[in-house]
MDTraj code that builds the backbone (N, CA, C; nanometers):
import mdtraj as md
import numpy as np

residues = "MET ASN MET ARG GLU LEU LEU LEU LEU TYR TRP ASP ASN ALA MET GLU GLN GLU ASP TRP TYR PRO PRO ILE LEU PRO ALA LEU LYS ASP VAL THR ALA GLU GLN ALA LEU TRP LYS PRO GLN GLY GLU ALA ALA ASN SER ILE TRP GLU ASN VAL GLN HIS LEU LEU TYR TYR LYS GLN ARG LEU LEU ALA ARG LEU GLU GLY THR PRO LEU SER ASN GLU GLY ILE GLY ASN ASP GLU THR PHE LEU ILE HIS ASP SER SER GLN GLN ALA TRP GLU THR ALA GLN GLU GLN LEU LYS GLU VAL HIS THR ALA LEU ARG".split()
xyz = np.array([
    [14.4392, 16.6979, 10.4532],
    [14.3772, 16.8595, 10.4410],
    [14.2542, 16.8711, 10.4012],
    [14.1678, 16.9392, 10.4753],
    [14.0348, 16.9398, 10.4183],
    [14.0277, 17.0512, 10.3096],
    [13.8922, 17.0987, 10.2513],
    [13.8677, 17.1783, 10.1304],
    [13.9271, 17.3291, 10.1922],
    [13.8809, 17.3598, 10.3016],
    [13.9135, 17.5073, 10.3443],
    [14.0840, 17.5282, 10.3655],
    [14.1181, 17.4357, 10.4180],
    [14.2626, 17.4512, 10.4322],
    [14.3416, 17.4498, 10.2850],
    [14.2918, 17.3598, 10.1813],
    [14.3296, 17.3655, 10.0392],
    [14.3186, 17.4919, 9.9767],
    [14.1880, 17.5543, 10.0123],
    [14.1817, 17.6672, 9.9412],
    [14.2527, 17.7769, 9.9994],
    [14.2789, 17.7963, 10.1064],
    [14.3553, 17.8742, 10.1716],
    [14.5151, 17.8712, 10.1478],
    [14.5661, 17.7563, 10.1112],
    [14.6918, 17.7116, 10.0678],
    [14.7015, 17.7883, 9.9321],
    [14.6179, 17.7585, 9.8462],
    [14.6150, 17.8104, 9.6916],
    [14.6045, 17.9502, 9.6999],
    [14.5060, 18.0148, 9.7829],
    [14.5034, 18.1540, 9.7901],
    [14.6360, 18.2089, 9.8250],
    [14.7264, 18.1514, 9.9279],
    [14.8263, 18.2140, 9.9755],
    [14.9513, 18.2033, 9.8625],
    [14.9388, 18.0679, 9.7999],
    [15.0381, 18.0802, 9.6926],
    [15.0001, 18.1758, 9.5755],
    [14.9150, 18.2180, 9.5685],
    [14.8731, 18.3399, 9.4566],
    [14.9292, 18.4440, 9.4797],
    [14.9446, 18.4740, 9.6169],
    [14.9953, 18.6132, 9.6367],
    [15.1167, 18.6020, 9.7111],
    [15.1882, 18.5248, 9.7886],
    [15.3264, 18.5273, 9.8419],
    [15.3887, 18.4085, 9.8614],
    [15.3474, 18.3124, 9.8690],
    [15.4259, 18.1730, 9.8760],
    [15.4328, 18.0725, 9.7344],
    [15.5507, 18.0489, 9.6915],
    [15.5841, 18.0171, 9.5757],
    [15.5342, 17.8643, 9.5614],
    [15.4806, 17.8172, 9.4724],
    [15.4640, 17.6839, 9.4686],
    [15.4992, 17.6475, 9.3295],
    [15.4036, 17.6109, 9.2131],
    [15.4517, 17.5643, 9.0700],
    [15.4569, 17.6875, 8.9817],
    [15.4095, 17.8031, 9.0409],
    [15.4058, 17.9267, 8.9743],
    [15.4374, 18.0415, 9.0488],
    [15.5054, 18.1709, 9.0169],
    [15.5528, 18.2429, 9.0937],
    [15.4453, 18.3303, 9.1634],
    [15.4479, 18.3501, 9.2858],
    [15.3255, 18.4483, 9.3210],
    [15.3403, 18.5771, 9.2887],
    [15.2248, 18.6656, 9.2984],
    [15.2172, 18.7945, 9.2365],
    [15.3267, 18.9015, 9.3126],
    [15.3140, 18.9105, 9.4671],
    [15.3952, 18.9894, 9.5414],
    [15.5318, 18.9999, 9.5134],
    [15.6093, 18.8785, 9.5176],
    [15.7227, 18.8920, 9.5100],
    [15.7983, 18.9474, 9.3650],
    [15.6889, 18.8949, 9.2797],
    [15.7031, 18.9368, 9.1190],
    [15.7027, 19.0646, 9.1035],
    [15.6082, 19.1200, 9.1924],
    [15.6080, 19.2884, 9.1771],
    [15.7019, 19.3711, 9.2552],
    [15.7849, 19.2984, 9.3512],
    [15.8515, 19.3872, 9.4292],
    [15.9594, 19.4631, 9.3917],
    [16.0256, 19.4682, 9.2852],
    [16.1164, 19.5803, 9.2479],
    [16.0651, 19.6503, 9.0979],
    [15.9484, 19.6141, 9.0760],
    [15.9088, 19.6677, 8.9367],
    [15.8542, 19.8224, 8.9774],
    [15.9159, 19.9034, 8.8787],
    [15.9151, 20.0430, 8.9051],
    [15.7570, 20.0749, 8.8356],
    [15.7160, 20.2046, 8.8392],
    [15.5946, 20.2493, 8.7727],
    [15.6392, 20.2528, 8.6199],
    [15.7385, 20.2893, 8.5901],
    [15.7605, 20.2638, 8.4422],
    [15.7659, 20.1597, 8.3940],
    [15.8256, 20.0575, 8.4616],
    [15.8258, 19.8963, 8.4064],
    [15.6935, 19.8495, 8.4120],
    [15.6065, 19.8825, 8.4996],
    [15.4760, 19.8352, 8.5440],
    [15.3720, 19.8761, 8.4138],
    [15.4139, 20.0088, 8.3600],
    [15.3164, 20.0721, 8.2357],
    [15.3591, 20.0218, 8.1022],
    [15.4866, 19.9464, 8.1098],
    [15.5096, 19.9179, 7.9572],
    [15.4263, 19.7974, 7.9163],
    [15.4235, 19.8323, 7.7566],
    [15.3473, 19.7339, 7.6863],
    [15.4387, 19.7096, 7.5634],
    [15.4290, 19.6116, 7.5096],
    [15.4895, 19.5613, 7.3587],
    [15.4279, 19.6700, 7.2590],
    [15.5040, 19.7385, 7.1685],
    [15.4383, 19.8297, 7.0977],
    [15.3517, 19.7462, 6.9806],
    [15.2198, 19.7778, 6.9381],
    [15.1568, 19.7103, 6.8162],
    [15.0965, 19.5899, 6.8333],
    [15.1028, 19.5630, 6.9874],
    [15.0253, 19.4262, 7.0238],
    [14.9246, 19.4722, 7.1095],
    [14.8112, 19.3643, 7.1310],
    [14.7097, 19.3737, 7.1996],
    [14.7393, 19.3084, 7.3232],
    [14.8146, 19.4045, 7.4166],
    [14.8599, 19.3387, 7.5556],
    [14.8367, 19.4416, 7.6670],
    [14.7884, 19.3772, 7.7529],
    [14.7809, 19.4576, 7.8959],
    [14.9301, 19.4976, 7.9838],
    [14.9409, 19.5972, 8.0257],
    [15.0635, 19.6124, 8.1113],
    [15.0241, 19.5278, 8.2539],
    [15.1640, 19.5458, 8.2964],
    [15.1638, 19.4710, 8.4417],
    [15.0663, 19.5561, 8.5249],
    [15.0841, 19.6916, 8.5264],
    [15.0005, 19.7651, 8.6060],
    [14.8413, 19.7600, 8.5809],
    [14.8018, 19.7600, 8.4530],
    [14.6680, 19.7243, 8.4279],
    [14.6212, 19.6016, 8.4605],
    [14.6720, 19.4938, 8.4596],
    [14.6594, 19.3604, 8.5239],
    [14.6383, 19.3705, 8.6635],
    [14.7011, 19.4479, 8.7340],
    [14.7001, 19.4636, 8.8623],
    [14.5712, 19.5745, 8.9161],
    [14.5312, 19.6389, 8.8309],
    [14.4286, 19.7452, 8.8443],
    [14.2987, 19.6439, 8.8007],
    [14.2903, 19.5431, 8.7365],
    [14.1968, 19.4627, 8.7070],
    [14.1844, 19.3490, 8.8092],
    [14.2902, 19.3074, 8.8735],
    [14.2557, 19.1993, 9.0009],
    [14.2051, 19.3001, 9.0968],
    [14.2670, 19.4040, 9.1275],
    [14.2136, 19.4894, 9.2426],
    [14.0801, 19.5142, 9.2071],
    [14.0175, 19.5576, 9.1133],
    [13.8995, 19.5914, 9.0950],
    [13.8105, 19.4890, 9.1132],
    [13.8117, 19.3400, 9.0702],
    [13.7389, 19.2497, 9.1242],
    [13.7476, 19.1827, 9.2442],
    [13.8509, 19.2039, 9.2954],
    [13.8821, 19.1572, 9.4558],
    [13.8116, 19.2551, 9.5569],
    [13.8086, 19.3864, 9.4925],
    [13.7432, 19.4835, 9.5858],
    [13.6017, 19.4434, 9.5852],
    [13.5362, 19.4240, 9.4571],
    [13.4341, 19.4147, 9.4416],
    [13.3575, 19.2867, 9.5222],
    [13.4313, 19.1646, 9.5249],
    [13.4205, 19.0554, 9.5710],
    [13.4066, 19.0844, 9.7661],
    [13.4976, 19.1623, 9.7890],
    [13.5025, 19.1803, 9.9265],
    [13.3832, 19.2728, 9.9713],
    [13.3264, 19.3634, 9.8977],
    [13.2168, 19.4604, 9.9245],
    [13.1085, 19.3451, 9.9252],
    [13.0948, 19.2703, 9.8367],
    [12.9654, 19.1783, 9.8373],
    [12.9599, 19.0949, 9.9504],
    [13.0973, 19.0282, 10.0065],
    [13.1023, 18.9379, 10.1095],
    [13.0680, 19.0284, 10.2418],
    [13.0993, 19.1367, 10.2587],
    [13.0969, 19.2404, 10.3689],
    [12.9370, 19.2964, 10.3817],
    [12.8825, 19.2831, 10.2448],
    [12.7176, 19.3552, 10.2335],
    [12.7445, 19.5045, 10.2178],
    [12.8750, 19.5581, 10.1906],
    [12.8838, 19.7036, 10.1647],
    [12.8321, 19.7584, 10.0286],
    [12.7935, 19.8824, 9.9991],
    [12.7530, 19.9097, 9.8771],
    [12.8852, 19.9160, 9.7867],
    [12.8542, 19.8675, 9.6584],
    [12.9463, 19.8742, 9.5509],
    [12.9722, 19.9959, 9.5047],
    [13.1240, 20.0411, 9.4596],
    [13.1471, 20.1510, 9.4102],
    [13.1701, 20.1144, 9.2698],
    [13.1766, 20.2264, 9.1860],
    [13.1803, 20.1883, 9.0211],
    [13.0962, 20.0868, 8.9498],
    [12.9740, 20.0835, 8.9969],
    [12.8762, 19.9885, 8.9689],
    [12.8548, 20.0114, 8.8334],
    [12.8650, 19.9018, 8.7241],
    [12.8083, 19.9092, 8.6047],
    [12.8923, 19.9423, 8.4872],
    [13.0692, 19.9565, 8.5577],
    [13.1446, 19.9904, 8.4404],
    [13.2122, 19.8472, 8.3575],
    [13.2077, 19.8701, 8.2399],
    [13.2776, 19.7751, 8.1561],
    [13.3923, 19.7174, 8.2308],
    [13.4177, 19.5756, 8.1507],
    [13.5528, 19.5016, 8.1766],
    [13.6874, 19.5917, 8.1234],
    [13.6493, 19.6382, 8.0078],
    [13.7726, 19.7263, 7.9787],
    [13.8160, 19.8618, 8.0530],
    [13.7212, 19.8828, 8.1295],
    [13.7415, 20.0030, 8.2108],
    [13.8216, 19.9598, 8.3424],
    [13.8209, 19.8374, 8.4004],
    [13.8824, 19.7797, 8.4786],
    [14.0408, 19.7964, 8.4915],
    [14.0788, 19.8193, 8.3781],
    [14.2476, 19.8170, 8.3517],
    [14.2795, 19.9393, 8.3438],
    [14.2064, 20.0531, 8.3399],
    [14.2324, 20.1810, 8.3563],
    [14.3374, 20.2540, 8.4634],
    [14.4133, 20.3035, 8.4320],
    [14.5191, 20.3821, 8.5337],
    [14.4962, 20.5304, 8.4831],
    [14.4468, 20.5939, 8.6193],
    [14.4323, 20.7154, 8.6249],
    [14.5643, 20.8152, 8.6781],
    [14.6430, 20.7459, 8.7269],
    [14.7542, 20.8286, 8.8011],
    [14.8625, 20.7448, 8.7373],
    [14.9615, 20.7744, 8.6874],
    [15.0829, 20.6878, 8.6734],
    [15.1904, 20.7080, 8.7366],
    [15.2007, 20.7846, 8.8342],
    [15.3102, 20.8147, 8.9256],
    [15.3744, 20.6881, 8.9753],
    [15.4722, 20.7096, 9.0683],
    [15.5391, 20.5877, 9.1307],
    [15.4809, 20.5657, 9.2694],
    [15.4223, 20.6810, 9.3243],
    [15.3361, 20.6608, 9.4465],
    [15.2109, 20.6053, 9.4065],
    [15.1417, 20.6137, 9.2823],
    [15.0068, 20.5590, 9.2685],
    [15.0445, 20.4019, 9.2321],
    [15.1488, 20.3635, 9.1902],
    [15.1916, 20.2305, 9.1625],
    [15.2133, 20.1646, 9.3113],
    [15.2876, 20.2234, 9.3913],
    [15.2913, 20.1595, 9.5013],
    [15.1628, 20.1524, 9.5838],
    [15.0898, 20.2457, 9.5715],
    [14.9454, 20.2374, 9.6163],
    [14.8661, 20.1285, 9.5809],
    [14.8798, 20.1157, 9.4737],
    [14.7813, 19.9833, 9.3909],
    [14.8547, 19.8496, 9.4290],
    [14.9555, 19.8383, 9.4622],
    [15.0277, 19.7306, 9.5068],
    [14.9852, 19.7178, 9.6679],
    [14.9645, 19.7949, 9.7287],
    [14.9550, 19.7955, 9.8636],
    [14.8013, 19.7783, 9.8854],
    [14.7008, 19.8172, 9.7838],
    [14.5739, 19.7922, 9.8122],
    [14.5622, 19.6671, 9.7439],
    [14.6151, 19.5918, 9.6679],
    [14.5935, 19.4345, 9.6234],
    [14.6214, 19.3623, 9.7492],
    [14.7538, 19.4111, 9.8106],
    [14.7861, 19.3109, 9.9266],
    [14.6796, 19.3146, 10.0347],
    [14.6340, 19.4280, 10.0644],
    [14.5159, 19.4611, 10.1675],
    [14.3679, 19.3741, 10.1318],
    [14.3450, 19.4027, 9.9951],
    [14.2037, 19.3343, 9.9727],
    [14.2387, 19.2025, 9.9687],
    [14.3439, 19.1417, 9.9353],
    [14.3819, 18.9851, 9.9285],
    [14.3571, 18.9280, 10.0585],
    [14.4626, 19.0004, 10.1365],
    [14.4371, 18.9604, 10.2916],
    [14.3052, 18.9805, 10.3688],
    [14.2352, 19.0747, 10.3306],
    [14.0782, 19.0984, 10.3779],
    [14.0165, 18.9506, 10.3473],
    [14.0071, 18.9595, 10.2271],
    [13.9277, 18.8260, 10.1477],
    [13.9865, 18.7199, 10.2343],
    [14.1053, 18.6934, 10.2392],
    [14.1476, 18.5506, 10.3132],
    [14.0675, 18.5430, 10.4405],
])
top = md.Topology()
chain = top.add_chain()
for i, resn in enumerate(residues, 1):
    res = top.add_residue(resn, chain, resSeq=i)
    for name in ("N", "CA", "C"):
        top.add_atom(name, md.element.get_by_symbol(name[0]), res)
traj = md.Trajectory(xyz[None], top)
């Protein structure tokens, strides 16, 4: 297996194909917006949705750089990459779909 094939294998494992850790899409499959927003009280932890937002932000930036397209949200701080502006079920489903789309586009 060459380096490209190995990288693609690991890329696929991260999203859809189970290996030694669970991939993200099956793990998110039946998670509701309410569940995705949950955080343990009194602890410094990000919710599932906040982590999805963070991944989405950086994958979108990487894709924009690779395609040579202008970057949106230039200069925001890392903490802002976790922000959720709409906590509806539809917004949660959209975030998951966007994560899948950008992951596929990067592949």
